[in-house]
Phi, psi and omega in degrees: 000136177289158183300315182297320180295319178295321180295310183295319179297322179292322178297313182294323177296334179271003176098002178263100188241014174226135175226119174276141189204155165221085190276164174226195185303320183292346183251012187297329179283332171295316178298316179300327181294343176296332175282324179286332181236081185293348178292340179272124176265121174267133178240114185276134172242150182273356179209142185298327178295333174289316181298316182289321178294322178294319179297320178302307183292324178304312181294322180299319183277319183287337181072027177209167183298148175252164178230143176222142180243126183233162187253105173055188185296315178299322176296318175299318179299319178297332181267003192293322185300315180281339168291326174299315177299320178296320178298317180292332179279348187069039183277131174283107189223122176265117181252111177261122182244119177292143178237165174299153173306144189306316183279359178266343183301323185296342181277353181050055179297162187307327182268006179289137179201174180272084183298319183299318181297318179293317183298324184294341179291339182232355188250142173271349182212130179221136178207144172255125180282125187252353185214132182301330181290344182254353193296319181293319177295323176299319179296322179290326175293320178296317180297317178297324181293335180297339180270354182282157178058028180085001182122130182204168173277131173241125184249124176249117177274126186243095177301146185301322182288329175294326179290319186271342183290156178261183183084015175270159175216152181297158177235145180285156178292151175266159177303133181284139176283120179263171177291155177289145176291161180300145177272117182304326180291325177289322177298317180295318179295321178293323178298316177299320183293314185284342176284341181270154179296149172084015180280143173235134178251116181258119184258141177200175175050232185288353179286348189266020171293167179301315181292323179293317179295319178296318178297319177298322178297321176297317180299314181296319181296324184276331190242346185080008178300137177279139181249137173222151175251141178306155189302317182235087183287146181283326182193104191240121175274117189209185180100189183301135181090356175248162175300132181277121184224137175275153172277148168293131185296152177287313182287134188301317182299320179290321179295320178299318178295321179298322185272356181300137181089357179287125177268328176214136181249113182263126184257121177239098181074002182245153173275158176299131192287137175227159177292143180298325179224164173271137180233149178301124175075009180243128180296142177278329176274119186272355179289128180302144180302131179088350179283139177278138175257121184244117181272104175282313182208122175278174184299341179270357182258151176292090186292326178297314179297324179294318178295321178294322177294319178295318178298319178297328183283328189240345191251347181055233180258024180298143178258138179291153174276112186266146178290134176283166172268107180234105180288121179291159177245093182300139178293134180289165176108201183302138186283137169226179185298317181297315178295322178300311183294322177296321179294321176300314180294320184293332184253004186293127177289156176298138177062028175287166170249123180255121175262117187254102165233050184278343178055252185294343177266000188296320182295317178294322179297316181300318179294318182294326185278350185301326180246017173285167177307152180309136184200175175246133176248137169234147189219183190275078191300324185257359179078001179274108188289162187099016181270331195298306182294316174300320180298324177297322176299308183297320180296319181291325176292321181290327185227074185294345180268003181242135176290144178245131177239117179256118177261110199234124174290151186290314183300314181286336176298328183288344177291323188222039181299340179300340179301333179300322179297318179294322175303315181292316183295320182272358179054052185274144182275078183236131170250118180261122172260102186268111182275106183254105173245009174056034180200159164274077187298322181299325180283332173297318177295315183293331179303318179283321186291330180278355182083009181281345179148173177287153177304122188258142176242001180213173180079185185293317180296315181298324180295331179285346182246012186244138181247023175259176177061058003265157175277126180303138179258093185288334176295314177293320180298313180296316180299320179295335178263008172097008181253122176302139186212155174212159180250139178229152180231355181235160177298316180299320179295321179293316179302314180296317182295319180294319180295321177295316182298319184282346177274348182247142176290159177090177184279152175215151174234132175244114179273112184257116183273120181228157176289149179282153174270161174081000000 
């Protein structure tokens, strides 16, 4: 058996049966192994950043490790931004990077690079397979490593000759690393904190499961503890019938106001909050001065079990306050961000997956979705834009029986627009709401907030934050990549377009024209 066939066969036997990829010459025997091992589904992306972003979201929704195949160091480099997001999400992700044949490395061919050095920037585990007899076992070690530290990227470099050589054999899976159980002393400390006035419970990472959110609701109902969700949750079960929780604001000043009055901040699966950027005269640490930070469960701990233990300790039989189902009524007329978000909430199918890369519209979207039908939200955990469209691909592959709605800002859509082609090819049930304001609106806001100047609409600075002249035509772009698309300018038009898209199988894009902020 060739090395690639043994590797792919071992992965499928271990439950990894999807691999997102953008292969090159060094990976041809891995590609050939897809015929020898039909249990493995290969999903082709036209850009490595699409493949890595799709793998990240697939693992978040499927609840198991994902696999991605990349071509040498430059391919890994192209996929790095969404691997960064996966690292920040604690996603269990196996990244296989093809390498030059071992005896070819010495020639320093044009595509030769230090793959290991690049991989270490986003990976918790990196190894180069050096012998065909070990390659399947190496893959199983890499797969097991994806579960460590609460979930991480593990990169296996696969030289071409190890892939094509014979004498390989499959390897059995290794025991998966699970999360650590709750620490009773931390549960007791958190119980003391939430019983006292002024406690805030910040939920993130694995705490945002349905059971974790329900347990947090019980705690809040019994103790009056304030609940917040981290700004960019990796996978959040929310909507009508779930505990209603606000997100921690993106802008530091707003987050500081939300946390004002907090005497103790209890962390469940979330890191202690800091500002995304440094600003003149604004603190970077968002924890109020004098507030105690109490770690209930770090990202490597079973945060759901910790919340349930805490609820049992302080909440008795208290029932959480659940969000009602209240369909918003978007104001008719010319479309704006508020109307757009209300329309998304009003038409959201039950048990949908919402991919949020709305950026300047994200705060309005979060408010609108609080009473929308029950759904799962995934967001931009690492702040590296270009995640939304690839994530919609991965989510739809992971859950083909659930509709996916991607609310996508225009500027970041252009980073990975190739994902639309994969949606069309795989016939994925994705509705993309493309927010086109012809500007980098978030940067217009940041221009003023950083003290660099007032938001500019003209001159050299303004031109760097403007997406007009020419304005991208996302309807034409989507159609050219195989996704049916239409443009809307009114709330009524958006509502009709969303209902049509969700009534038909396959992908659709609705380009929503809204005014720019700033």
